C-alpha positions as CSV (number, residue, x, y, z in Angstrom):
1,M,99.9,105.4,101.6
2,N,99.5,102.8,98.9
3,I,101.0,103.7,95.5
4,D,97.8,102.6,93.8
5,I,95.7,104.9,96.0
6,I,98.1,107.8,95.2
7,Q,97.8,107.1,91.5
8,V,94.0,107.0,91.7
9,M,93.9,110.3,93.6
10,L,96.2,111.9,90.9
11,E,94.0,110.7,88.1
12,I,90.9,112.1,89.9
13,A,92.7,115.4,90.4
14,E,93.7,115.5,86.7
15,W,90.1,114.8,85.6
16,V,88.8,117.5,88.0
17,L,91.2,120.0,86.4
18,F,90.3,118.8,82.9
19,V,86.5,119.4,83.6
20,L,87.0,122.8,85.3
21,I,89.2,124.1,82.5
22,G,87.3,122.3,79.8
23,L,84.0,124.0,80.7
24,S,85.5,127.4,79.9
25,V,87.1,126.1,76.7
26,L,83.8,124.3,75.7
27,Y,81.8,127.5,76.2
28,I,84.3,129.6,74.1
29,T,84.5,126.9,71.5
30,I,80.7,126.6,71.1
31,F,80.1,130.3,70.8
32,G,83.2,130.8,68.7
33,I,81.8,128.4,66.1
34,L,78.3,129.8,66.4
35,S,79.7,133.3,65.7
36,R,80.5,132.1,62.1
37,V,77.9,129.3,61.5
38,I,74.8,131.3,62.4
39,K,74.5,134.4,60.3
40,R,71.7,136.7,61.2
41,K,71.5,140.1,59.6
42,Y,69.6,142.8,61.5
43,S,67.9,145.6,59.6
44,Y,66.6,148.8,61.2
45,P,64.0,150.8,59.3
46,E,64.4,154.5,59.0
47,A,62.9,156.0,62.2
48,N,59.9,158.4,61.7
49,E,61.1,160.6,64.5
50,Q,64.5,161.8,65.9
51,E,64.8,160.9,69.6
52,S,67.0,162.8,72.0
53,F,70.4,161.6,73.4
54,L,72.5,162.5,76.3
55,I,76.1,161.6,75.5
56,I,78.4,161.3,78.5
57,L,82.2,161.2,78.3
58,P,83.8,160.4,81.7
59,A,87.4,161.5,81.5
60,Y,90.1,161.1,84.1
61,A,93.5,162.7,83.4
62,E,92.9,162.4,79.7
63,D,94.3,165.8,78.6
64,K,95.9,164.2,75.5
65,V,92.7,163.0,74.0
66,I,89.6,164.4,75.6
67,I,89.5,167.7,73.6
68,E,89.7,166.0,70.3
69,S,87.1,163.4,71.3
70,A,84.7,166.1,72.5
71,K,85.1,168.0,69.2
72,R,84.6,165.0,67.1
73,I,81.3,163.9,68.8
74,L,79.9,167.4,68.0
75,E,80.3,166.6,64.2
76,Q,77.1,164.5,64.2
77,D,74.8,164.6,61.2
78,Y,71.9,165.0,63.7
79,P,69.8,168.0,64.8
80,Q,71.8,169.9,67.5
81,D,68.8,170.3,69.7
82,K,68.4,166.5,69.8
83,Y,71.6,165.7,71.6
84,K,73.7,167.0,74.4
85,V,77.4,166.2,75.1
86,V,78.6,166.1,78.7
87,V,82.2,165.8,79.7
88,V,83.0,164.9,83.3
89,S,86.5,166.4,83.6
90,D,88.4,164.8,86.5
91,H,92.0,165.8,87.2
92,H,92.5,167.8,84.0
93,S,94.7,170.9,83.7
94,D,93.2,174.4,83.8
95,E,94.2,174.8,80.1
96,T,92.2,171.7,79.1
97,N,89.2,172.8,81.1
98,A,89.3,176.2,79.6
99,I,89.2,174.7,76.1
100,L,86.4,172.4,77.1
101,N,84.4,175.3,78.5
102,D,84.5,177.1,75.2
103,L,82.9,174.1,73.4
104,P,79.1,173.8,73.0
105,I,79.1,171.1,75.6
106,Q,78.5,170.8,79.4
107,N,81.8,170.5,81.1
108,I,81.4,169.2,84.6
109,I,84.6,169.6,86.7
110,A,85.2,166.8,89.2
111,S,88.2,166.3,91.6
112,Y,87.5,163.1,93.5
113,Q,90.2,161.8,95.7
114,D,89.1,158.3,94.9
115,S,87.9,158.6,91.3
116,S,85.8,156.1,89.4
117,K,83.8,156.0,86.2
118,A,80.7,155.1,88.2
119,K,81.1,158.3,90.3
120,A,81.5,160.3,87.0
121,L,78.3,158.9,85.6
122,K,76.4,159.6,88.7
123,L,77.6,163.2,88.8
124,A,76.7,163.7,85.1
125,M,73.2,162.5,85.7
126,S,72.7,164.5,88.8
127,K,73.5,167.7,86.9
128,Q,70.8,167.2,84.3
129,T,67.8,169.5,84.5
130,E,66.1,168.2,81.3
131,S,65.1,164.8,80.1
132,F,66.2,162.7,77.1
133,N,65.1,159.5,75.4
134,H,68.5,157.8,75.7
135,V,71.9,158.1,77.3
136,V,75.1,157.1,75.5
137,I,78.3,156.3,77.3
138,L,81.6,156.8,75.5
139,D,85.2,156.8,76.8
140,A,87.5,159.8,76.6
141,D,89.5,158.2,73.8
142,N,86.5,157.1,71.7
143,F,85.4,158.6,68.5
144,V,82.5,157.9,66.2
145,E,81.3,158.6,62.7
146,P,79.1,161.6,61.9
147,S,76.2,159.2,61.2
148,F,76.5,157.6,64.7
149,L,73.4,159.1,66.3
150,H,71.3,158.8,63.1
151,D,72.1,155.1,62.9
152,L,71.7,154.6,66.7
153,N,68.3,156.4,66.6
154,N,67.1,153.8,64.0
155,V,68.2,150.9,66.3
156,C,66.6,152.6,69.4
157,H,63.4,153.2,67.6
158,T,62.9,149.4,67.2
159,G,62.3,149.2,71.0
160,Y,65.7,148.1,72.5
161,K,66.3,149.6,75.9
162,A,70.0,148.5,76.1
163,I,72.4,148.5,73.2
164,Q,76.1,147.7,72.9
165,C,77.7,149.2,69.7
166,H,80.6,147.6,67.9
167,R,83.8,148.8,69.6
168,L,86.9,148.3,67.6
169,A,90.5,149.6,67.4
170,S,91.1,153.1,66.1
171,P,92.8,153.1,62.7
172,T,96.1,154.2,64.0
173,R,99.6,152.7,64.2
174,Q,99.5,149.6,66.4
175,T,102.2,148.3,68.6
176,P,102.3,144.5,68.9
177,V,100.5,144.8,72.3
178,A,97.8,147.1,70.8
179,R,97.3,144.7,68.0
180,L,96.8,141.8,70.4
181,D,94.4,143.9,72.5
182,A,92.4,144.8,69.4
183,I,92.3,141.1,68.3
184,S,91.2,140.1,71.8
185,E,88.3,142.6,71.6
186,E,87.2,141.3,68.2
187,I,87.2,137.8,69.6
188,N,85.0,139.0,72.4
189,N,82.7,140.7,69.9
190,S,82.4,137.5,68.0
191,I,81.8,135.2,71.0
192,F,80.1,137.3,73.6
193,R,78.1,139.6,71.3
194,R,77.4,138.5,67.8
195,A,77.1,134.8,68.6
196,H,74.9,135.5,71.7
197,I,72.3,137.7,70.0
198,N,72.2,135.4,67.0
199,V,70.9,132.6,69.3
200,G,68.6,134.9,71.2
201,L,70.8,135.7,74.2
202,S,71.9,139.1,75.4
203,S,75.1,140.7,74.3
204,A,77.8,141.5,76.8
205,L,78.5,145.2,77.6
206,I,82.0,146.5,77.3
207,G,82.2,149.8,79.2
208,S,81.8,152.3,76.3
209,G,79.7,152.5,73.1
210,M,76.7,151.7,75.3
211,C,73.2,153.2,74.9
212,F,70.4,152.9,77.5
213,E,66.9,154.1,77.9
214,Y,67.3,157.4,79.8
215,Q,64.8,156.8,82.6
216,W,66.1,153.3,83.3
217,F,69.7,154.5,83.4
218,K,68.8,157.4,85.7
219,E,67.1,155.1,88.2
220,N,69.9,152.5,88.1
221,V,73.2,154.5,87.8
222,I,72.8,155.7,91.4
223,L,73.2,152.1,92.6
224,L,76.6,151.5,91.0
225,S,79.4,151.0,93.5
226,T,82.4,149.4,91.9
227,A,85.0,150.1,89.2
228,G,83.3,147.4,87.1
229,E,80.2,149.6,86.2
230,D,79.5,147.7,83.0
231,K,79.3,144.4,84.9
232,E,76.9,146.0,87.4
233,L,74.8,147.4,84.6
234,E,74.7,144.0,82.9
235,Q,73.6,142.3,86.1
236,R,70.8,144.8,86.7
237,L,69.5,144.7,83.1
238,L,69.5,140.9,82.9
239,F,68.0,140.4,86.4
240,Q,65.2,142.7,85.3
241,R,64.9,140.6,82.1
242,I,65.9,143.5,79.8
243,H,67.6,142.2,76.6
244,I,70.9,143.8,75.6
245,H,71.2,144.2,71.8
246,Y,74.4,144.3,69.8
247,A,74.5,146.8,67.0
248,E,77.3,145.3,65.0
249,D,77.3,147.9,62.2
250,I,77.5,151.0,64.5
251,Y,81.2,151.5,65.2
252,V,82.9,153.1,68.2
253,Y,86.6,153.5,67.6
254,D,88.7,152.9,70.7
255,E,92.4,153.6,71.3
256,K,94.0,150.3,72.4
257,V,96.7,150.0,75.1
258,K,100.1,150.1,73.5
259,K,102.3,149.0,76.4
260,S,102.4,145.8,78.4
261,G,102.3,147.8,81.7
262,N,99.0,149.5,80.7
263,F,97.8,146.1,79.5
264,Q,98.4,144.6,82.9
265,S,96.6,147.5,84.7
266,Q,93.6,147.2,82.4
267,R,93.4,143.4,82.8
268,R,93.7,143.6,86.5
269,R,90.7,146.0,86.7
270,W,88.8,143.7,84.4
271,M,89.6,140.5,86.3
272,A,88.7,142.1,89.6
273,A,85.4,143.4,88.2
274,Q,84.6,140.0,86.7
275,F,85.3,138.2,90.0
276,F,83.2,140.7,92.0
277,A,80.4,140.3,89.5
278,L,80.5,136.6,89.8
279,T,80.3,136.7,93.6
280,T,77.3,139.1,93.5
281,M,75.5,137.3,90.7
282,I,75.7,133.9,92.3
283,K,73.8,135.4,95.3
284,D,70.8,136.3,93.1
285,L,71.0,133.2,91.0
286,P,68.3,131.3,92.9
287,K,65.8,134.2,92.3
288,A,66.8,134.2,88.6
289,L,65.7,130.5,88.4
290,Q,62.2,131.3,89.4
291,P,61.0,131.6,86.7
292,F,64.0,130.5,84.6
293,N,66.1,133.5,83.4
294,L,68.5,132.0,80.8
295,D,70.2,135.3,80.1
296,Y,71.1,135.7,83.8
297,V,72.3,132.1,84.1
298,D,74.4,132.5,81.0
299,K,76.0,135.7,82.2
300,T,76.7,134.2,85.6
301,F,78.6,131.3,84.0
302,Q,80.3,133.8,81.7
303,Q,81.7,135.5,84.7
304,A,83.2,132.2,85.9
305,I,85.3,131.7,82.8
306,L,89.0,132.2,83.3
307,P,90.8,135.0,81.5
308,R,91.6,133.9,78.0
309,L,95.4,134.2,78.3
310,L,95.3,132.2,81.5
311,N,93.1,129.6,79.8
312,I,95.6,129.3,77.0
313,F,98.5,128.9,79.5
314,L,96.8,126.2,81.5
315,V,95.7,124.1,78.5
316,V,99.2,124.3,76.9
317,V,101.0,123.5,80.2
318,F,98.8,120.6,81.2
319,S,98.8,119.2,77.7
320,I,102.6,119.0,77.8
321,L,102.8,117.9,81.4
322,I,100.2,115.1,81.1
323,T,102.0,113.9,77.9
324,I,105.2,113.5,79.8
325,L,103.7,111.9,82.9
326,H,100.9,109.8,81.4
327,P,100.8,109.9,77.5
328,A,97.6,107.9,77.3
329,H,95.7,110.5,79.4
330,S,97.0,113.4,77.3
331,I,94.8,112.8,74.2
332,K,91.8,114.6,75.7
333,W,94.0,117.6,76.6
334,W,95.4,117.9,73.0
335,I,91.9,117.6,71.6
336,M,90.8,120.4,74.0
337,L,93.8,122.5,72.9
338,V,93.0,122.0,69.2
339,L,89.4,122.9,69.7
340,F,90.3,126.0,71.8
341,F,92.7,127.4,69.2
342,M,90.3,126.6,66.4
343,A,87.5,128.5,68.1
344,L,89.8,131.5,68.7
345,Y,91.0,131.4,65.1
346,I,87.4,131.3,63.8
347,A,86.5,134.2,66.0
348,V,89.3,136.5,64.7
349,P,88.2,138.7,61.8
350,R,89.9,138.0,58.5
351,Y,91.6,141.4,58.3
352,Y,93.6,140.5,61.4
353,K,95.0,137.3,59.9
354,T,98.2,138.9,58.7
355,K,102.0,138.8,59.1
356,D,101.9,141.6,61.6
357,T,99.6,139.5,63.8
358,L,102.0,136.6,63.5
359,K,104.8,138.8,64.8
360,A,102.6,140.1,67.6
361,L,102.0,136.6,68.9
362,F,105.5,136.6,70.3
363,E,104.3,139.1,73.0
364,I,101.8,136.5,74.3
365,P,104.2,134.8,76.8
366,K,105.0,138.1,78.5
367,L,101.3,139.0,78.6
368,V,100.5,135.6,80.1
369,M,103.0,136.2,82.9
370,L,101.5,139.6,83.6
371,T,98.0,138.0,83.7
372,I,99.2,135.4,86.2
373,L,100.8,138.2,88.3
374,N,97.5,140.0,88.4
375,L,96.0,137.0,90.2
376,F,98.0,138.1,93.3
377,H,96.9,141.7,93.2
378,L,93.1,141.4,92.8
379,K,92.2,142.2,96.5
380,G,90.3,145.5,96.6
381,A,90.8,146.2,92.9
382,A,87.1,145.9,92.1
383,K,86.4,148.9,94.4
384,K,89.6,150.8,93.5
385,F,89.9,152.9,90.4
386,I,92.8,151.8,88.2
387,H,93.5,154.2,85.4
388,T,94.6,153.1,82.0
389,Q,96.5,155.9,80.3
390,H,95.6,156.7,76.7
391,G,97.2,158.8,74.0
392,E,100.7,157.3,74.5
393,N,103.1,156.7,71.7
């Protein structure tokens, strides 16, 4: 084959890679900048009535944290007859269940062979004999302020059917991996939540700290079938043209993963759920275009974005590689790299721009390798429950 033809083919391949990776980087860069440039403050008037809430805590082998979490949610400054706490206790010890049974909650004991959060949510809803206005989903390691339901009631009273609260790291000692996990979540909050609602698009869901209109959730939860239940809920909401609001000032504190092994398990579950969501959303994309459903199209593209650590790895590697092989072609890669890092830096809250964060950055190469390894273990992971252990030191 002619050397000139080979060179042209390599240049075309390089441009194809640049465009494919660049689309993800461009999306993140645009919304990263918008998260700071567009400032929109939402205010929620005091509601003239207190609506009712069903609070569900699915818990799988969470003996170390579920009791404390259940106790703390009961400390709400909200009428006790206006909310009910349900724990779905899956694979807990008899001692843990005995303590949960003594609390003023509904403790539903499950022992699935093939557990999942979707199954726990279905079970919790099937056991309800009364109706509520809203349902709230929290994780077993989450805790909220006593004013949580009062503030959430004000937001719900404005008419939103789906709300994602601001989930952030628990104020506990953070390992370098936990700090990076917390920063990653805050970047997501900036890009996929704050920036999105500030330009009129829907917020992304995140698996906990979610609130839905009770009747809508009851009708749709029975259709969930994967380990990525939040992705499925997003798809159903947006296909039905239901806006997902982001309540940035209502906090849900979350225990971050402290070890790289747990980080890998968590990301493998997320990557599999994202890939499965992409394949299913693409099938319904033609219907979403008639009439045009911008929220659904945006979410479909969002599912196609590569994991952030993998994006960082690819941009850095190709910037260096193209510089060595063809310096003149590398300029666009370095511009992309600078824009990408700038967008991520902008999206990180100021309180995380510290020396501890700088030290934690040395963990990134290891986490990148774990992310790459996850690519070879995605088969069946969207359907299979992968547990992330909490309460570890």
